[in-house]
TORZARO-194427 format. One line per field, with one value per residue: residue number from 1; residue in three letters; y, z, x of N, C-alpha, C in turn. Coordinates in nm, 2 decimals, decimal comma, always signed. Atoms other than C-alpha are relative to their C-alpha. Layout:
<nodes>
resi: (NUM_...)
resn: (ALA_...)
n_Y: (Y_...)
n_Z: (Z_...)
n_X: (X_...)
ca_Y: (Y_...)
ca_Z: (Z_...)
ca_X: (X_...)
c_Y: (Y_...)
c_Z: (Z_...)
c_X: (X_...)
</nodes>
This chain:
<nodes>
resi: (1_2_3_4_5_6_7_8_9_10_11_12_13_14_15_16_17_18_19_20_21_22_23_24_25_26_27_28_29_30_31_32_33_34_35_36_37_38_39_40_41_42_43_44_45_46_47_48_49_50_51_52_53_54_55_56_57_58_59_60_61_62)
resn: (MET_GLY_ILE_LYS_LYS_GLY_THR_LYS_LEU_THR_ASP_THR_PRO_LYS_GLU_PHE_ASN_TYR_HIS_ILE_ARG_VAL_ASP_GLU_GLU_THR_ASP_ARG_LYS_ALA_LYS_GLU_VAL_CYS_ARG_LYS_GLU_GLY_ILE_SER_LYS_SER_GLU_VAL_VAL_ARG_GLN_GLY_ILE_ASP_LEU_LYS_TYR_GLN_GLY_LEU_GLU_ASP_LYS_SER_ASN_GLU)
n_Y: (+0,01_-0,05_-0,08_+0,07_+0,00_-0,10_-0,12_-0,09_-0,04_-0,14_-0,06_-0,04_+0,09_-0,04_+0,10_-0,03_-0,02_-0,09_+0,01_-0,13_-0,02_-0,13_-0,02_+0,00_-0,11_+0,03_+0,11_-0,06_-0,08_+0,09_+0,06_-0,10_-0,02_+0,12_+0,00_-0,11_+0,01_+0,14_+0,07_+0,08_-0,07_+0,01_-0,11_-0,12_+0,00_-0,02_-0,14_-0,09_+0,01_-0,08_-0,15_-0,04_+0,01_-0,12_-0,12_+0,00_-0,04_-0,14_-0,07_+0,01_-0,09_-0,14)
n_Z: (+0,10_+0,12_+0,08_+0,06_+0,15_+0,07_-0,07_+0,06_-0,08_-0,01_-0,11_-0,10_+0,00_-0,06_-0,09_-0,07_+0,08_-0,05_+0,06_-0,03_+0,06_+0,06_+0,07_+0,15_+0,05_-0,03_+0,09_+0,13_+0,00_+0,00_+0,14_+0,10_-0,02_+0,06_+0,15_+0,05_-0,03_+0,04_-0,12_-0,07_-0,11_-0,11_+0,02_-0,04_-0,15_-0,05_+0,03_-0,08_-0,13_+0,01_+0,00_-0,14_-0,09_+0,03_-0,06_-0,15_-0,02_+0,03_-0,11_-0,12_+0,02_+0,00)
n_X: (+0,11_-0,05_+0,08_+0,11_-0,01_+0,08_-0,02_-0,09_-0,11_+0,00_-0,08_+0,09_+0,11_+0,13_+0,04_+0,13_+0,12_+0,10_+0,14_+0,07_+0,13_+0,01_+0,13_-0,01_-0,08_-0,14_-0,03_-0,01_-0,13_-0,11_-0,01_-0,04_-0,15_-0,07_+0,00_-0,08_-0,14_-0,04_-0,05_+0,10_+0,06_-0,09_-0,10_+0,07_+0,01_-0,13_-0,04_+0,08_-0,06_-0,12_+0,03_+0,05_-0,12_-0,08_+0,07_-0,02_-0,14_-0,01_+0,06_-0,08_-0,12_+0,04)
ca_Y: (+15,56_+15,60_+15,82_+15,70_+15,59_+15,87_+16,14_+16,45_+16,53_+16,88_+17,10_+17,19_+16,88_+16,94_+16,75_+16,92_+16,92_+17,20_+17,16_+17,49_+17,60_+17,90_+18,07_+18,09_+18,43_+18,33_+18,01_+18,21_+18,45_+18,16_+17,99_+18,32_+18,37_+18,01_+18,05_+18,39_+18,29_+17,92_+17,80_+17,56_+17,66_+17,53_+17,77_+18,05_+17,97_+17,95_+18,28_+18,44_+18,32_+18,46_+18,80_+18,82_+18,71_+18,98_+19,23_+19,12_+19,16_+19,51_+19,61_+19,49_+19,71_+20,03)
ca_Z: (+19,01_+18,65_+18,38_+18,25_+17,89_+17,67_+17,92_+17,76_+17,88_+18,02_+18,25_+18,45_+18,50_+18,59_+18,90_+19,03_+18,89_+18,94_+18,89_+18,86_+18,78_+18,56_+18,42_+18,05_+18,00_+18,16_+17,95_+17,63_+17,72_+17,79_+17,46_+17,27_+17,43_+17,34_+16,98_+16,93_+17,10_+17,00_+17,36_+17,59_+17,86_+18,11_+17,97_+18,00_+18,37_+18,43_+18,26_+18,45_+18,78_+18,68_+18,60_+18,94_+19,12_+18,94_+19,06_+19,42_+19,38_+19,23_+19,52_+19,78_+19,62_+19,65)
ca_X: (+2,86_+2,96_+2,82_+2,48_+2,46_+2,34_+2,45_+2,60_+2,95_+2,96_+3,17_+2,86_+2,65_+2,28_+2,21_+1,89_+1,54_+1,29_+0,91_+0,73_+0,38_+0,32_+0,01_-0,07_+0,09_+0,42_+0,42_+0,36_+0,65_+0,88_+0,80_+0,85_+1,20_+1,29_+1,18_+1,35_+1,68_+1,68_+1,73_+1,54_+1,30_+1,55_+1,81_+1,56_+1,51_+1,88_+1,95_+1,66_+1,81_+2,15_+2,00_+1,82_+2,14_+2,34_+2,08_+2,13_+2,51_+2,46_+2,23_+2,48_+2,76_+2,56)
c_Y: (+0,07_+0,09_-0,09_+0,00_+0,11_+0,14_+0,09_+0,04_+0,15_+0,04_+0,03_-0,10_+0,05_-0,11_+0,02_+0,03_+0,10_-0,03_+0,13_+0,00_+0,14_+0,02_+0,01_+0,11_-0,02_-0,11_+0,05_+0,08_-0,09_-0,06_+0,10_+0,02_-0,12_+0,00_+0,11_-0,02_-0,14_-0,07_-0,08_+0,08_-0,01_+0,10_+0,13_+0,02_+0,03_+0,14_+0,10_+0,00_+0,08_+0,15_+0,05_+0,00_+0,11_+0,12_+0,01_+0,05_+0,15_+0,08_+0,00_+0,09_+0,14_+0,06)
c_Z: (-0,13_-0,08_-0,07_-0,15_-0,06_+0,07_-0,08_+0,09_+0,01_+0,12_+0,12_+0,00_+0,08_+0,09_+0,07_-0,10_+0,08_-0,07_+0,04_-0,07_-0,04_-0,06_-0,15_-0,06_+0,02_-0,10_-0,14_-0,01_-0,01_-0,13_-0,10_+0,02_-0,06_-0,15_-0,05_+0,02_-0,03_+0,12_+0,07_+0,11_+0,13_+0,00_+0,03_+0,15_+0,06_-0,02_+0,09_+0,15_+0,01_+0,00_+0,14_+0,10_-0,02_+0,06_+0,15_+0,03_-0,02_+0,12_+0,12_-0,01_+0,01_+0,13)
c_X: (+0,06_-0,10_-0,11_+0,01_-0,09_+0,01_+0,10_+0,12_+0,00_+0,09_-0,09_-0,12_-0,13_-0,05_-0,14_-0,11_-0,09_-0,14_-0,07_-0,13_-0,01_-0,14_+0,02_+0,09_+0,15_+0,05_+0,02_+0,13_+0,12_+0,02_+0,05_+0,15_+0,07_+0,00_+0,09_+0,15_+0,05_+0,06_-0,12_-0,07_+0,09_+0,11_-0,06_+0,00_+0,14_+0,05_-0,08_+0,06_+0,13_-0,02_-0,05_+0,12_+0,09_-0,06_+0,02_+0,14_+0,01_-0,06_+0,09_+0,13_-0,04_+0,03)
</nodes>
């Protein structure tokens, strides 16, 4: 299967979709992070997962 028309070429293709539900406060916080950092909500979620994962690694090294 080839690359779909309009697909951005990247070294890390995004193959998986997440559907989440959040409350109004969490949505407000996510939008504020997006606005201040100039990134998408998807990128906020990816960075949040990376931060939590790093915390797991730090705990396992103690």
